[in-house]
C-alpha positions in Angstrom: -18.6 33.4 -76.1 -17.6 36.6 -77.8 -14.1 37.9 -77.1 -14.3 41.6 -76.3 -10.6 42.3 -75.6 -8.2 42.6 -72.8 -9.4 44.2 -69.6 -6.6 46.8 -70.0 -8.1 47.9 -73.4 -11.4 49.0 -71.8 -10.6 51.8 -69.3 -12.9 52.7 -66.4 -15.8 54.8 -67.7 -15.4 53.6 -71.3 -17.2 51.2 -73.6 -16.7 49.1 -76.7 -19.0 47.7 -79.2 -18.8 44.1 -80.4 -20.9 42.2 -82.9 -22.9 39.1 -82.0 -26.3 38.3 -83.4 -26.9 42.0 -82.6 -24.5 44.8 -81.7 -23.5 44.6 -78.0 -22.1 47.4 -75.9 -19.7 46.4 -73.1 -19.0 49.0 -70.4 -16.4 49.3 -67.6 -18.3 50.9 -64.8 -15.8 51.6 -62.0 -14.0 48.3 -62.7 -17.2 46.2 -63.1 -18.0 45.0 -66.6 -21.6 45.0 -68.0 -23.0 44.2 -71.5 -26.3 45.3 -73.0 -27.7 45.4 -76.5 -26.1 48.4 -78.1 -29.3 49.9 -79.8 -31.6 52.1 -77.8 -35.1 50.8 -77.7 -36.6 54.3 -78.1 -34.8 55.1 -81.4 -32.0 53.7 -83.4 -28.9 55.1 -81.6 -25.7 53.4 -80.3 -25.6 53.2 -76.5 -21.9 52.5 -76.6 -21.6 56.2 -77.8 -23.6 57.3 -74.8 -22.6 58.8 -71.4 -21.8 56.4 -68.5 -22.7 57.5 -65.0 -22.3 54.8 -62.3 -24.3 51.8 -63.6 -26.4 53.7 -66.1 -25.8 54.8 -69.7 -27.5 57.8 -71.3 -28.4 57.4 -74.9 -26.7 60.1 -77.0 -29.8 60.8 -79.1 -32.7 61.6 -76.8 -31.2 61.1 -73.3 -33.0 57.8 -72.4 -31.1 56.1 -69.5 -30.7 52.4 -69.0 -29.5 50.5 -66.0 -26.6 48.3 -67.1 -27.4 45.6 -64.5 -31.0 45.1 -65.6 -31.4 46.8 -69.0 -34.4 48.7 -67.7 -34.9 52.3 -68.7 -35.2 54.8 -65.9 -37.9 56.8 -67.6 -39.0 58.3 -70.9 -38.5 58.5 -73.7 -37.5 54.8 -73.6 -40.2 52.4 -72.4 -38.8 49.0 -73.2 -35.6 47.5 -71.7 -32.6 46.4 -73.6 -31.3 42.9 -73.2 -28.4 42.3 -70.8 -25.6 39.8 -71.5 -23.4 37.9 -69.1 -19.8 39.1 -68.9 -17.0 36.8 -67.9 -13.4 37.6 -67.2 -10.8 34.9 -68.1 -7.1 35.4 -67.7 -7.3 39.2 -68.2 -9.7 39.1 -71.1 -13.3 40.1 -71.3 -15.9 37.8 -72.9 -19.6 38.1 -73.4 -22.2 35.3 -73.4 -24.8 36.5 -75.7 -28.4 36.4 -74.4 -30.9 35.0 -76.8 -34.6 36.1 -76.4 -36.5 39.1 -75.3 -35.2 41.7 -72.9 -37.8 40.8 -70.3 -36.4 37.3 -70.2 -32.8 38.4 -69.9 -30.9 37.9 -66.7 -29.0 40.8 -65.3 -25.5 41.1 -66.5 -22.6 40.6 -64.0 -18.9 40.4 -64.0 -17.3 37.2 -62.8 -13.7 36.2 -62.5 -13.0 32.7 -63.8 -9.7 31.1 -62.9 
């Protein structure tokens, strides 16, 4: 598991970038946490620098949008999805379980409270 930080350090509507085997963007979308690969599949841009609207992030370079739950793009210019990663909340901290493999094999990211 990768420690992202305290829940309080990631305000609603914000994101942070953490490094696993690849860079991962972690988003707080209205109190739900999602994690996806940070690099847009259309062109090399950081999605953590993008604009969050609901459960979608818009790439800052060419406006490709990705669903944070599935990693799928909503349309051009991106055609390939980004991988999603499982997010776990433990004692007020956000952790990411990094997904290994292709984006098509990745399970949707979700937030889960673990006591």
